[in-house]
N, CA, C and O of each residue as an XYZ file, in Angstrom:
1008
protein
N     210.507     92.357    202.955
C     210.795     92.777    204.342
C     209.807     93.852    204.741
O     209.530     94.809    204.017
N     209.306     93.638    205.914
C     208.318     94.619    206.390
C     209.016     95.831    206.943
O     209.914     95.707    207.777
N     208.607     97.040    206.480
C     209.212     98.282    206.965
C     208.423     98.841    208.147
O     207.193     98.819    208.172
N     209.185     99.349    209.135
C     208.535     99.987    210.296
C     208.023    101.354    209.902
O     208.641    102.047    209.094
N     206.892    101.746    210.473
C     206.372    103.098    210.166
C     207.338    104.144    210.688
O     207.976    103.935    211.720
N     207.456    105.258    209.997
C     208.403    106.312    210.444
C     207.996    106.903    211.784
O     206.819    107.137    212.060
N     208.996    107.132    212.592
C     208.746    107.753    213.902
C     208.688    109.275    213.764
O     209.414    109.845    212.949
N     207.846    109.933    214.537
C     207.810    111.409    214.451
C     209.106    111.990    214.993
O     209.668    111.496    215.970
N     209.577    113.070    214.327
C     210.798    113.722    214.794
C     210.526    114.486    216.070
O     209.379    114.720    216.451
N     211.649    114.881    216.741
C     211.492    115.631    218.007
C     210.781    116.928    217.785
O     210.068    117.405    218.669
N     210.961    117.533    216.586
C     210.333    118.822    216.325
C     208.845    118.693    216.227
O     208.119    119.656    216.470
N     208.356    117.470    215.858
C     206.907    117.319    215.709
C     206.275    116.679    216.913
O     205.053    116.533    216.938
N     207.068    116.270    217.959
C     206.487    115.687    219.164
C     205.659    116.729    219.887
O     206.138    117.854    220.026
N     204.484    116.454    220.347
C     203.589    117.358    221.077
C     203.277    116.759    222.440
O     203.125    115.542    222.545
N     203.174    117.590    223.510
C     202.792    117.060    224.818
C     201.381    116.521    224.771
O     200.553    116.974    223.981
N     201.117    115.558    225.620
C     199.770    114.966    225.594
C     198.712    115.982    226.014
O     198.942    116.829    226.877
N     197.557    115.874    225.383
C     196.443    116.787    225.690
C     195.182    115.976    225.906
O     195.054    114.845    225.437
N     194.226    116.603    226.651
C     192.968    115.898    226.889
C     192.052    116.076    225.693
O     192.454    116.626    224.667
N     190.815    115.607    225.832
C     189.884    115.611    224.720
C     189.493    117.024    224.289
O     189.021    117.233    223.172
N     189.700    118.016    225.210
C     189.358    119.419    224.876
C     190.586    120.202    224.408
O     190.494    121.403    224.154
N     191.733    119.531    224.292
C     192.921    120.185    223.797
C     193.781    120.826    224.862
O     194.738    121.530    224.536
N     193.458    120.596    226.161
C     194.236    121.194    227.235
C     195.436    120.318    227.553
O     195.326    119.094    227.622
N     196.595    120.965    227.748
C     197.825    120.223    228.004
C     197.719    119.473    229.326
O     197.205    120.014    230.305
N     198.202    118.231    229.366
C     198.158    117.394    230.553
C     199.560    117.283    231.126
O     200.493    116.893    230.424
N     199.716    117.632    232.433
C     200.987    117.476    233.133
C     200.754    116.486    234.251
O     200.145    116.811    235.270
N     201.238    115.290    234.056
C     200.940    114.245    235.030
C     199.433    114.003    235.006
O     198.816    113.902    233.945
N     198.847    113.912    236.234
C     197.395    113.669    236.284
C     196.592    114.962    236.165
O     195.363    114.902    236.164
N     197.253    116.167    236.061
C     196.543    117.444    236.041
C     196.748    118.150    234.715
O     197.743    117.935    234.022
N     195.798    118.988    234.379
C     195.962    119.856    233.220
C     196.666    121.122    233.659
O     196.728    121.417    234.852
N     197.205    121.888    232.692
C     197.870    123.157    232.993
C     196.913    124.117    233.669
O     197.324    124.884    234.540
N     195.659    124.091    233.290
C     194.655    124.973    233.911
C     194.490    124.652    235.377
O     194.369    125.560    236.200
N     194.482    123.363    235.724
C     194.360    122.972    237.128
C     195.506    123.552    237.946
O     195.297    124.061    239.047
N     196.709    123.473    237.404
C     197.885    123.940    238.144
C     197.843    125.453    238.329
O     198.174    125.947    239.407
N     197.437    126.206    237.288
C     197.349    127.673    237.400
C     196.339    128.064    238.458
O     196.607    128.943    239.277
N     195.171    127.416    238.451
C     194.138    127.729    239.444
C     194.632    127.420    240.846
O     194.383    128.194    241.770
N     195.336    126.291    241.026
C     195.838    125.903    242.335
C     196.868    126.912    242.842
O     196.840    127.294    244.012
N     197.786    127.346    241.957
C     198.793    128.328    242.362
C     198.139    129.655    242.757
O     198.561    130.282    243.730
N     197.127    130.084    242.024
C     196.420    131.325    242.362
C     195.761    131.239    243.720
O     195.783    132.196    244.494
N     195.169    130.081    244.010
C     194.523    129.897    245.309
C     195.530    129.945    246.435
O     195.261    130.532    247.483
N     196.698    129.329    246.234
C     197.733    129.337    247.268
C     198.238    130.752    247.535
O     198.461    131.120    248.688
N     198.421    131.546    246.484
C     198.859    132.937    246.670
C     197.813    133.719    247.452
O     198.162    134.477    248.357
N     196.527    133.547    247.115
C     195.465    134.247    247.824
C     195.424    133.897    249.297
O     195.249    134.772    250.144
N     195.586    132.612    249.607
C     195.590    132.185    251.007
C     196.781    132.796    251.748
O     196.650    133.193    252.906
N     197.943    132.875    251.087
C     199.122    133.457    251.726
C     198.917    134.933    252.060
O     199.297    135.387    253.139
N     198.315    135.680    251.133
C     198.048    137.105    251.386
C     197.066    137.271    252.543
O     197.255    138.124    253.410
N     196.008    136.443    252.550
C     195.017    136.529    253.613
C     195.636    136.236    254.972
O     195.345    136.931    255.946
N     196.482    135.222    255.048
C     197.139    134.906    256.316
C     198.053    136.032    256.766
O     198.136    136.318    257.961
N     198.737    136.673    255.838
C     199.629    137.786    256.196
C     198.840    138.940    256.794
O     199.274    139.563    257.763
N     197.673    139.223    256.210
C     196.838    140.314    256.731
C     196.308    139.989    258.108
O     196.322    140.830    259.006
N     195.830    138.738    258.273
C     195.210    138.368    259.540
C     196.217    138.273    260.669
O     195.858    138.483    261.828
N     197.469    137.962    260.363
C     198.465    137.780    261.420
C     199.291    139.037    261.684
O     200.127    139.035    262.587
N     199.077    140.123    260.909
C     199.815    141.364    261.154
C     199.210    142.084    262.337
O     198.012    142.368    262.307
N     199.973    142.401    263.392
C     199.405    143.074    264.557
C     198.989    144.493    264.223
O     199.670    145.203    263.483
N     197.836    144.898    264.793
C     197.334    146.248    264.600
C     197.942    147.152    265.652
O     197.906    146.829    266.840
N     198.500    148.281    265.236
C     199.085    149.228    266.178
C     198.909    150.628    265.642
O     198.907    150.834    264.428
N     198.756    151.624    266.559
C     198.598    153.008    266.154
C     199.910    153.502    265.560
O     200.980    153.193    266.084
N     199.841    154.276    264.459
C     201.075    154.777    263.864
C     201.756    155.775    264.776
O     201.097    156.505    265.516
N     203.066    155.805    264.721
C     203.809    156.766    265.532
C     203.497    158.167    265.048
O     203.328    158.383    263.848
N     203.417    159.134    265.972
C     203.131    160.499    265.544
C     204.215    161.005    264.617
O     205.400    160.738    264.818
N     203.798    161.734    263.607
C     204.753    162.251    262.639
C     204.444    163.696    262.347
O     203.292    164.122    262.433
N     205.462    164.451    262.004
C     205.280    165.850    261.660
C     205.171    166.045    260.155
O     205.009    167.174    259.694
N     205.257    164.981    259.389
C     205.171    165.113    257.944
C     203.745    165.485    257.533
O     202.786    164.980    258.117
N     203.592    166.359    256.536
C     202.234    166.702    256.078
C     201.495    165.477    255.587
O     202.083    164.600    254.954
N     200.213    165.417    255.877
C     199.392    164.309    255.424
C     198.392    164.823    254.392
O     197.609    165.718    254.711
N     198.388    164.297    253.177
C     197.477    164.789    252.146
C     196.036    164.706    252.604
O     195.595    163.675    253.112
N     195.301    165.796    252.423
C     193.884    165.810    252.760
C     193.589    166.190    254.182
O     192.426    166.393    254.531
N     194.608    166.295    255.024
C     194.336    166.675    256.399
C     194.073    168.165    256.466
O     194.790    168.945    255.839
N     193.050    168.581    257.218
C     192.747    170.003    257.273
C     192.209    170.428    258.625
O     192.744    171.362    259.223
N     191.154    169.769    259.136
C     190.498    170.237    260.348
C     189.735    169.076    260.966
O     188.944    168.411    260.296
N     189.979    168.838    262.248
C     189.343    167.720    262.939
C     188.228    168.273    263.835
O     188.505    168.942    264.831
N     186.999    167.999    263.489
C     185.859    168.474    264.271
C     185.659    167.562    265.472
O     185.547    166.346    265.323
N     185.615    168.153    266.665
C     185.482    167.361    267.890
C     184.274    167.784    268.725
O     184.096    167.281    269.835
N     183.450    168.685    268.228
C     182.287    169.136    268.988
C     181.295    169.825    268.080
O     181.472    169.880    266.863
N     180.243    170.352    268.695
C     179.227    171.060    267.934
C     179.804    172.345    267.353
O     180.522    173.077    268.035
N     179.489    172.611    266.103
C     180.026    173.780    265.415
C     179.478    175.059    266.038
O     178.277    175.188    266.274
N     180.381    175.999    266.298
C     180.006    177.303    266.840
C     180.617    178.389    265.959
O     181.381    178.097    265.039
N     180.279    179.627    266.246
C     180.860    180.744    265.497
C     182.212    181.152    266.075
O     182.931    181.934    265.453
N     182.569    180.646    267.241
C     183.840    181.020    267.843
C     183.781    182.405    268.457
O     182.763    183.093    268.373
N     184.871    182.803    269.071
C     184.946    184.145    269.640
C     185.014    185.165    268.511
O     185.574    184.897    267.448
N     184.435    186.340    268.756
C     184.325    187.352    267.705
C     185.621    188.131    267.532
O     186.334    188.413    268.496
N     185.906    188.468    266.284
C     187.025    189.346    265.994
C     186.702    190.730    266.552
O     185.590    191.229    266.380
N     187.664    191.342    267.213
C     187.469    192.671    267.757
C     187.058    192.698    269.216
O     187.042    193.764    269.832
N     186.723    191.537    269.786
C     186.350    191.514    271.191
C     187.582    191.299    272.066
O     188.614    190.806    271.612
N     187.444    191.678    273.313
C     188.516    191.412    274.271
C     188.599    189.908    274.498
O     187.595    189.255    274.783
N     189.791    189.376    274.371
C     189.954    187.931    274.567
C     189.696    187.581    276.027
O     190.221    188.246    276.920
N     188.896    186.546    276.285
C     188.685    186.138    277.672
C     189.950    185.492    278.233
O     190.865    185.144    277.486
N     189.989    185.338    279.534
C     191.133    184.661    280.137
C     191.162    183.200    279.695
O     190.144    182.636    279.294
N     192.325    182.611    279.774
C     192.484    181.203    279.442
C     192.030    180.374    280.636
O     192.843    179.892    281.425
N     190.730    180.223    280.748
C     190.139    179.509    281.886
C     188.792    178.947    281.461
O     188.173    179.429    280.513
N     188.351    177.926    282.173
C     187.048    177.333    281.936
C     186.334    177.130    283.248
O     186.693    177.737    284.257
N     185.329    176.284    283.244
C     184.592    175.981    284.468
C     184.432    174.477    284.608
O     184.337    173.750    283.619
N     184.403    174.024    285.865
C     184.165    172.619    286.165
C     183.280    172.562    287.395
O     183.663    173.028    288.469
N     182.100    171.990    287.236
C     181.126    171.916    288.334
C     180.847    173.296    288.909
O     180.692    173.461    290.119
N     180.785    174.281    288.025
C     180.467    175.629    288.445
C     181.625    176.422    289.007
O     181.453    177.592    289.349
N     182.790    175.828    289.113
C     183.961    176.525    289.657
C     184.939    176.838    288.534
O     185.072    176.048    287.599
N     185.635    177.989    288.608
C     186.593    178.338    287.558
C     187.790    177.391    287.557
O     188.266    176.959    288.607
N     188.260    177.083    286.358
C     189.426    176.216    286.181
C     190.424    176.949    285.300
O     190.183    177.087    284.101
N     191.541    177.425    285.850
C     192.522    178.129    285.030
C     193.317    177.160    284.168
O     193.437    175.978    284.490
N     193.845    177.662    283.092
C     194.752    176.865    282.268
C     196.121    176.830    282.945
O     196.625    177.862    283.387
N     196.714    175.656    283.026
C     198.040    175.512    283.627
C     198.990    174.921    282.594
O     198.576    174.206    281.682
N     200.278    175.236    282.759
C     201.268    174.667    281.858
C     201.624    173.253    282.311
O     201.001    172.722    283.230
N     202.606    172.649    281.682
C     202.941    171.254    281.954
C     203.615    171.067    283.304
O     203.821    169.939    283.753
N     203.957    172.181    283.951
C     204.503    172.119    285.313
C     203.478    172.526    286.361
O     203.796    172.597    287.548
N     202.246    172.793    285.928
C     201.188    173.159    286.865
C     201.081    174.641    287.154
O     200.314    175.033    288.033
N     201.826    175.482    286.442
C     201.774    176.926    286.652
C     200.646    177.541    285.825
O     200.431    177.147    284.678
N     199.933    178.495    286.397
C     198.814    179.131    285.710
C     199.324    179.986    284.551
O     200.300    180.725    284.684
N     198.646    179.868    283.418
C     198.933    180.695    282.245
C     197.850    181.761    282.158
O     196.662    181.443    282.090
N     198.259    183.013    282.160
C     197.298    184.113    282.166
C     197.585    185.068    281.021
O     198.728    185.467    280.802
N     196.530    185.433    280.289
C     196.703    186.420    279.228
C     197.033    187.790    279.804
O     197.716    188.589    279.164
N     196.549    188.063    281.011
C     196.852    189.348    281.641
C     198.353    189.518    281.818
O     198.868    190.632    281.720
N     199.055    188.426    282.076
C     200.510    188.496    282.246
C     201.230    188.731    280.926
O     202.408    189.091    280.911
N     200.525    188.530    279.824
C     201.140    188.696    278.505
C     200.723    189.999    277.839
O     201.067    190.253    276.685
N     199.977    190.827    278.577
C     199.530    192.096    277.996
C     200.739    192.928    277.581
O     201.746    192.966    278.287
N     200.635    193.593    276.437
C     201.743    194.353    275.889
C     202.510    193.590    274.827
O     203.398    194.147    274.181
N     202.175    192.315    274.638
C     202.827    191.487    273.631
C     201.758    190.882    272.712
O     200.654    190.587    273.169
N     202.067    190.697    271.435
C     201.144    189.944    270.586
C     201.142    188.478    271.014
O     202.190    187.910    271.323
N     199.960    187.876    271.029
C     199.811    186.505    271.524
C     199.150    185.647    270.440
O     198.201    186.063    269.775
N     199.677    184.464    270.294
C     199.123    183.471    269.368
C     198.673    182.279    270.204
O     199.503    181.567    270.769
N     197.361    182.061    270.282
C     196.804    180.928    271.020
C     196.437    179.832    270.019
O     195.646    180.051    269.101
N     197.023    178.660    270.211
C     196.834    177.546    269.290
C     196.245    176.360    270.043
O     196.917    175.752    270.876
N     194.985    176.031    269.750
C     194.359    174.830    270.319
C     194.730    173.648    269.422
O     194.505    173.681    268.212
N     195.301    172.607    270.029
C     195.832    171.494    269.257
C     195.783    170.216    270.083
O     195.369    170.233    271.242
N     196.211    169.103    269.477
C     196.343    167.826    270.189
C     197.410    167.001    269.486
O     197.579    167.092    268.269
N     198.124    166.202    270.254
C     199.198    165.391    269.682
C     198.667    164.290    268.771
O     199.399    163.791    267.916
N     197.381    163.899    268.944
C     196.800    162.840    268.133
C     196.126    163.373    266.869
O     195.582    162.594    266.086
N     196.156    164.679    266.662
C     195.445    165.346    265.566
C     196.371    165.490    264.353
O     197.354    166.227    264.436
N     196.095    164.812    263.224
C     196.998    164.859    262.069
C     197.306    166.267    261.555
O     198.481    166.576    261.357
N     196.301    167.149    261.326
C     196.665    168.487    260.856
C     197.448    169.293    261.885
O     198.227    170.174    261.522
N     197.243    168.996    263.173
C     198.055    169.659    264.200
C     199.504    169.214    264.088
O     200.420    170.029    264.202
N     199.712    167.927    263.868
C     201.062    167.410    263.663
C     201.696    168.060    262.440
O     202.888    168.369    262.436
N     200.893    168.264    261.411
C     201.379    168.832    260.158
C     201.961    170.225    260.354
O     202.965    170.571    259.733
N     201.337    171.028    261.214
C     201.754    172.423    261.323
C     202.698    172.699    262.500
O     203.129    173.840    262.664
N     203.032    171.711    263.315
C     203.920    171.957    264.440
C     205.271    172.537    264.020
O     205.796    173.394    264.730
N     205.859    172.109    262.899
C     207.105    172.758    262.503
C     206.943    174.250    262.252
O     207.888    175.016    262.440
N     205.754    174.670    261.831
C     205.499    176.095    261.599
C     205.524    176.847    262.924
O     206.172    177.888    263.026
N     204.830    176.338    263.939
C     204.827    177.009    265.240
C     206.224    177.021    265.848
O     206.644    178.020    266.432
N     206.929    175.928    265.714
C     208.287    175.848    266.263
C     209.198    176.882    265.608
O     209.967    177.558    266.291
N     209.112    177.005    264.275
C     209.948    177.966    263.563
C     209.550    179.402    263.879
O     210.413    180.269    264.016
N     208.247    179.661    263.995
C     207.787    181.013    264.297
C     208.192    181.426    265.712
O     208.542    182.582    265.949
N     208.143    180.490    266.639
C     208.579    180.786    268.005
C     210.062    181.148    268.011
O     210.462    182.100    268.682
N     210.868    180.409    267.282
C     212.298    180.675    267.224
C     212.589    182.024    266.576
O     213.502    182.734    266.997
N     211.810    182.379    265.546
C     212.077    183.604    264.794
C     211.563    184.861    265.491
O     212.146    185.933    265.327
N     210.470    184.751    266.273
C     209.804    185.952    266.782
C     209.762    186.059    268.307
O     209.230    187.036    268.835
N     210.297    185.100    269.007
C     210.227    185.170    270.463
C     210.956    186.403    270.992
O     210.434    187.103    271.860
N     212.144    186.672    270.484
C     212.910    187.814    270.976
C     212.244    189.144    270.622
O     212.505    190.157    271.270
N     211.399    189.149    269.614
C     210.672    190.369    269.264
C     209.417    190.547    270.119
O     208.761    191.588    270.067
N     209.094    189.519    270.904
C     207.984    189.666    271.834
C     206.793    188.771    271.599
O     205.854    188.794    272.395
N     206.790    187.977    270.531
C     205.640    187.102    270.277
C     205.532    186.038    271.362
O     206.523    185.397    271.713
N     204.334    185.853    271.888
C     204.068    184.799    272.875
C     203.135    183.777    272.242
O     201.986    184.086    271.923
N     203.631    182.563    272.064
C     202.799    181.465    271.555
C     202.367    180.610    272.734
O     203.185    180.187    273.550
N     201.061    180.364    272.807
C     200.506    179.491    273.845
C     199.785    178.349    273.141
O     198.728    178.551    272.542
N     200.353    177.155    273.213
C     199.690    175.982    272.670
C     198.821    175.345    273.739
O     199.318    174.950    274.794
N     197.527    175.243    273.473
C     196.598    174.659    274.441
C     196.291    173.234    273.997
O     195.582    173.021    273.014
N     196.830    172.263    274.726
C     196.678    170.862    274.379
C     195.319    170.351    274.859
O     195.019    170.386    276.053
N     194.506    169.880    273.922
C     193.106    169.530    274.192
C     192.915    168.011    274.159
O     193.491    167.320    273.319
N     192.102    167.506    275.081
C     191.680    166.098    275.098
C     192.871    165.139    275.061
O     192.908    164.199    274.266
N     193.830    165.394    275.930
C     194.984    164.511    276.055
C     194.856    163.670    277.329
O     194.107    164.021    278.240
N     195.588    162.569    277.382
C     195.511    161.670    278.527
C     196.150    162.258    279.766
O     195.549    162.225    280.840
N     197.359    162.797    279.645
C     198.056    163.339    280.804
C     199.054    164.397    280.363
O     199.489    164.428    279.212
N     199.409    165.271    281.317
C     200.410    166.296    281.036
C     201.760    165.659    280.729
O     202.541    166.199    279.945
N     202.038    164.503    281.348
C     203.315    163.829    281.110
C     203.422    163.366    279.652
O     204.490    163.451    279.045
N     202.311    162.877    279.097
C     202.323    162.457    277.693
C     202.588    163.644    276.779
O     203.348    163.545    275.815
N     201.950    164.770    277.093
C     202.139    165.967    276.273
C     203.577    166.459    276.403
O     204.177    166.886    275.416
N     204.129    166.403    277.605
C     205.510    166.830    277.810
C     206.474    165.967    276.973
O     207.399    166.484    276.346
N     206.243    164.660    276.975
C     207.098    163.764    276.197
C     207.010    164.083    274.712
O     208.016    164.057    274.003
N     205.816    164.380    274.251
C     205.626    164.728    272.841
C     206.346    166.029    272.518
O     207.024    166.133    271.496
N     206.195    167.034    273.405
C     206.836    168.334    273.184
C     208.358    168.207    273.184
O     209.034    168.860    272.388
N     208.897    167.376    274.067
C     210.345    167.184    274.109
C     210.837    166.450    272.870
O     211.925    166.734    272.370
N     210.040    165.509    272.373
C     210.434    164.754    271.183
C     210.596    165.666    269.983
O     211.516    165.497    269.182
N     209.696    166.639    269.863
C     209.710    167.518    268.695
C     210.203    168.928    269.015
O     209.978    169.850    268.231
N     210.877    169.106    270.165
C     211.545    170.370    270.513
C     210.597    171.551    270.444
O     210.900    172.563    269.812
N     209.446    171.423    271.097
C     208.481    172.519    271.165
C     208.783    173.312    272.431
O     208.455    172.879    273.536
N     209.409    174.470    272.265
C     209.883    175.238    273.416
C     208.935    176.345    273.846
O     209.163    176.973    274.880
N     207.888    176.600    273.093
C     206.943    177.634    273.498
C     206.032    177.101    274.605
O     206.017    175.904    274.888
N     205.277    178.005    275.224
C     204.418    177.628    276.346
C     203.310    176.690    275.891
O     202.636    176.955    274.895
N     203.123    175.595    276.620
C     202.053    174.642    276.315
C     201.200    174.458    277.557
O     201.702    174.110    278.626
N     199.904    174.696    277.403
C     198.956    174.491    278.485
C     198.258    173.154    278.347
O     198.043    172.670    277.236
N     197.904    172.556    279.478
C     197.234    171.251    279.469
C     195.748    171.451    279.750
O     195.356    171.861    280.842
N     194.932    171.153    278.744
C     193.471    171.296    278.854
C     192.834    169.944    278.573
O     192.062    169.786    277.628
N     193.175    168.970    279.415
C     192.769    167.594    279.169
C     191.275    167.396    279.042
O     190.827    166.575    278.241
N     190.482    168.144    279.828
C     189.024    167.992    279.773
C     188.353    169.039    278.885
O     187.126    169.116    278.828
N     189.147    169.830    278.205
C     188.642    170.821    277.242
C     187.827    171.942    277.874
O     186.992    172.542    277.196
N     188.044    172.244    279.157
C     187.266    173.335    279.765
C     187.581    174.678    279.111
O     186.678    175.467    278.833
N     188.863    174.932    278.867
C     189.246    176.196    278.228
C     188.794    176.203    276.763
O     188.288    177.207    276.262
N     188.980    175.098    276.109
C     188.574    174.966    274.711
C     187.087    175.277    274.541
O     186.696    175.976    273.606
N     186.273    174.760    275.438
C     184.832    175.012    275.362
C     184.502    176.457    275.707
O     183.625    177.059    275.088
N     185.205    177.020    276.701
C     184.959    178.415    277.070
C     185.290    179.350    275.914
O     184.690    180.416    275.778
N     186.238    178.951    275.092
C     186.601    179.753    273.921
C     185.796    179.348    272.685
O     186.138    179.722    271.563
N     184.728    178.580    272.901
C     183.790    178.179    271.843
C     184.479    177.395    270.726
O     184.146    177.545    269.551
N     185.441    176.560    271.108
C     186.124    175.739    270.119
C     185.304    174.529    269.726
O     184.526    174.010    270.526
N     185.475    174.085    268.510
C     184.760    172.888    268.048
C     185.618    171.994    267.163
O     185.170    170.918    266.768
N     186.845    172.414    266.842
C     187.705    171.597    266.000
C     189.160    171.994    266.157
O     189.488    173.032    266.731
N     190.025    171.133    265.630
C     191.476    171.317    265.778
C     192.164    171.227    264.419
O     191.768    170.430    263.568
N     193.205    172.053    264.217
C     193.667    173.115    265.117
C     192.851    174.388    264.953
O     192.329    174.669    263.874
N     192.746    175.157    266.035
C     192.092    176.467    266.008
C     193.084    177.511    266.508
O     193.761    177.305    267.515
N     193.163    178.629    265.799
C     194.127    179.671    266.130
C     193.413    180.986    266.447
O     192.466    181.375    265.763
N     193.882    181.654    267.487
C     193.453    183.019    267.778
C     194.701    183.886    267.890
O     195.660    183.534    268.577
N     194.671    185.021    267.206
C     195.761    185.991    267.284
C     195.246    187.223    268.023
O     194.222    187.802    267.660
N     195.976    187.609    269.066
C     195.533    188.644    269.996
C     196.590    189.745    270.037
O     197.782    189.466    270.175
N     196.147    190.993    269.918
C     197.129    192.070    269.898
C     197.602    192.420    271.306
O     197.169    191.818    272.289
N     198.501    193.409    271.385
C     199.119    193.760    272.659
C     198.122    194.295    273.676
O     198.402    194.325    274.875
N     196.952    194.720    273.190
C     195.920    195.229    274.092
C     194.909    194.157    274.499
O     193.938    194.439    275.202
N     195.150    192.932    274.052
C     194.253    191.839    274.422
C     193.043    191.690    273.527
O     192.087    191.005    273.892
N     193.063    192.324    272.343
C     191.937    192.261    271.411
C     192.190    191.175    270.368
O     193.287    191.074    269.819
N     191.173    190.368    270.102
C     191.278    189.332    269.074
C     191.278    190.001    267.702
O     190.323    190.688    267.340
N     192.352    189.796    266.945
C     192.455    190.426    265.629
C     192.262    189.429    264.492
O     191.997    189.830    263.359
N     192.392    188.132    264.782
C     192.217    187.147    263.724
C     191.916    185.785    264.340
O     192.436    185.431    265.398
N     191.068    185.037    263.652
C     190.728    183.658    264.040
C     190.904    182.790    262.805
O     190.478    183.158    261.710
N     191.536    181.630    262.987
C     191.791    180.758    261.836
C     191.552    179.309    262.234
O     192.001    178.858    263.288
N     190.831    178.578    261.365
C     190.590    177.155    261.579
C     191.418    176.350    260.583
O     191.445    176.661    259.392
N     192.094    175.314    261.079
C     192.917    174.470    260.221
C     194.384    174.855    260.308
O     194.724    175.880    260.898
N     195.257    174.037    259.720
C     196.703    174.293    259.826
C     197.118    175.521    259.031
O     196.516    175.855    258.010
N     198.156    176.183    259.518
C     198.717    177.357    258.855
C     200.033    176.987    258.176
O     200.828    176.220    258.719
N     200.250    177.531    257.004
C     201.539    177.368    256.343
C     202.517    178.385    256.920
O     202.117    179.305    257.633
N     203.789    178.216    256.611
C     204.795    179.153    257.081
C     204.520    180.555    256.550
O     204.657    181.541    257.274
N     204.129    180.635    255.273
C     203.864    181.938    254.668
C     202.667    182.619    255.329
O     202.713    183.818    255.604
N     201.607    181.874    255.583
C     200.435    182.454    256.233
C     200.779    182.961    257.626
O     200.420    184.080    257.993
N     201.480    182.132    258.403
C     201.812    182.504    259.772
C     202.703    183.743    259.801
O     202.482    184.644    260.611
N     203.705    183.797    258.929
C     204.611    184.942    258.907
C     203.877    186.213    258.525
O     204.141    187.275    259.089
N     202.957    186.119    257.571
C     202.183    187.292    257.158
C     201.336    187.824    258.308
O     201.260    189.033    258.525
N     200.698    186.912    259.043
C     199.846    187.323    260.166
C     200.683    187.972    261.265
O     200.341    189.049    261.753
N     201.767    187.327    261.650
C     202.578    187.834    262.755
C     203.240    189.160    262.384
O     203.271    190.085    263.195
N     203.760    189.257    261.189
C     204.363    190.514    260.758
C     203.326    191.631    260.761
O     203.628    192.767    261.128
N     202.097    191.301    260.349
C     201.033    192.296    260.373
C     200.715    192.775    261.776
O     200.428    193.953    261.987
N     200.766    191.854    262.745
C     200.514    192.234    264.135
C     201.599    193.167    264.655
O     201.299    194.141    265.346
N     202.865    192.879    264.327
C     203.952    193.750    264.773
C     203.875    195.111    264.087
O     204.154    196.137    264.707
N     203.496    195.120    262.807
C     203.373    196.389    262.093
C     202.271    197.251    262.699
O     202.434    198.461    262.858
N     201.143    196.616    263.036
C     200.049    197.365    263.641
C     200.440    197.883    265.021
O     200.032    198.974    265.419
N     201.231    197.098    265.751
C     201.661    197.517    267.084
C     202.623    198.704    267.010
O     202.618    199.574    267.881
N     203.457    198.729    265.948
C     204.437    199.811    265.804
C     203.807    201.100    265.301
O     204.317    202.189    265.562
N     202.696    200.975    264.578
C     202.064    202.175    264.028
C     201.308    202.907    265.118
O     200.513    202.294    265.831
N     201.536    204.214    265.268
C     200.782    204.962    266.270
C     199.316    205.044    265.891
O     198.963    205.144    264.716
N     198.493    205.003    266.885
C     197.057    205.106    266.626
C     196.764    206.484    266.059
O     197.319    207.472    266.537
N     195.898    206.574    265.043
C     195.600    207.873    264.448
C     194.936    208.788    265.467
O     194.040    208.394    266.213
N     195.420    210.036    265.463
C     194.832    210.999    266.398
C     193.482    211.442    265.895
O     193.270    211.617    264.696
N     192.599    211.615    266.805
C     191.238    212.019    266.465
C     190.991    213.396    267.056
O     191.080    213.585    268.269
N     190.682    214.353    266.197
C     190.405    215.700    266.676
C     189.098    215.706    267.439
O     188.116    215.097    267.014
N     189.090    216.388    268.555
C     187.837    216.429    269.297
C     186.762    217.145    268.512
O     187.035    218.114    267.803
N     185.580    216.680    268.637
C     184.458    217.306    267.929
C     184.212    218.694    268.495
O     184.262    218.887    269.709
N     183.947    219.662    267.627
C     183.681    221.015    268.125
C     182.458    221.027    269.027
O     181.442    220.379    268.773
N     182.611    221.793    270.086
C     181.476    221.875    270.999
C     180.369    222.701    270.359
O     180.627    223.671    269.646
N     179.169    222.310    270.620
C     178.006    222.998    270.054
C     177.203    223.583    271.199
O     176.730    222.866    272.080
N     177.058    224.901    271.169
C     176.269    225.552    272.225
C     174.811    225.222    272.031
O     174.294    225.252    270.915
N     174.163    224.912    273.114
C     172.732    224.597    272.961
C     171.947    225.794    272.487
O     172.180    226.922    272.921
N     171.053    225.548    271.629
C     170.204    226.658    271.110
C     169.353    227.181    272.246
O     168.806    226.406    273.031
N     169.241    228.501    272.336
C     168.395    229.043    273.414
C     166.960    228.588    273.257
O     166.378    228.619    272.173
N     166.438    228.181    274.337
C     165.032    227.733    274.274
C     164.130    228.953    274.170
O     164.417    230.015    274.722
N     163.083    228.778    273.479
C     162.138    229.883    273.305
C     161.406    230.165    274.608
O     160.880    229.256    275.251
N     161.380    231.431    274.985
C     160.670    231.782    276.217
C     159.173    231.722    276.049
O     158.646    231.619    274.941
N     158.531    231.787    277.134
C     157.059    231.762    277.045
C     156.546    233.007    276.345
O     157.039    234.114    276.564
N     155.632    232.823    275.572
C     155.047    233.970    274.871
C     153.907    234.523    275.684
O     153.137    233.783    276.297
N     153.815    235.812    275.681
C     152.768    236.400    276.466
C     151.548    236.676    275.665
O     150.560    237.181    276.199
């Protein structure tokens, strides 16, 4: 009787492979299927990127890593420390242009004489300006009753209404001036945002700072201004008068 050859057990059955040893699944090898799946994933990612609408991010007050100072013009030395601060005004076509608030009222440093003043040039589209707005808001709340006057000068904005909406959104209650064409900013030799000037009760610039301020920095500066204002100016003794030396008479 002829015996049939033994059949391989299930444990020894192997999937079919091509001449190079690659597993065959239907008419394709496993490598073909992996490559095809990778290509499909890549196409899906590309389509997702191309079909996602581009939109400007909503303004945020959260700190942004690496944000520090936005240069918007030619670099200058700025106004000098120790000089009398000029009025918050610029020029347009040779005519003076005063700074006005969001209601159209003129903002004048002369009206703030006797109080320490913090002038902050900023913009709602400026990331480091957004970063430090909570600092200005908190400082205004803490020091307004003590006499601090904060004037935020909004630079290169579309309209006063846009700035007003931004200020209302983030509860900015201090005075905000609208400098849409940057006339005041240029008159104050500004070149980047945010820029800060601290002015004493006599209208003298005591400090200039470029870039966002931390809460600790701002509190140190403002407290220093109040301390200097409270300290009496040192008395200076008048110089002793000196009698002129008698001139020598003509000799005979």
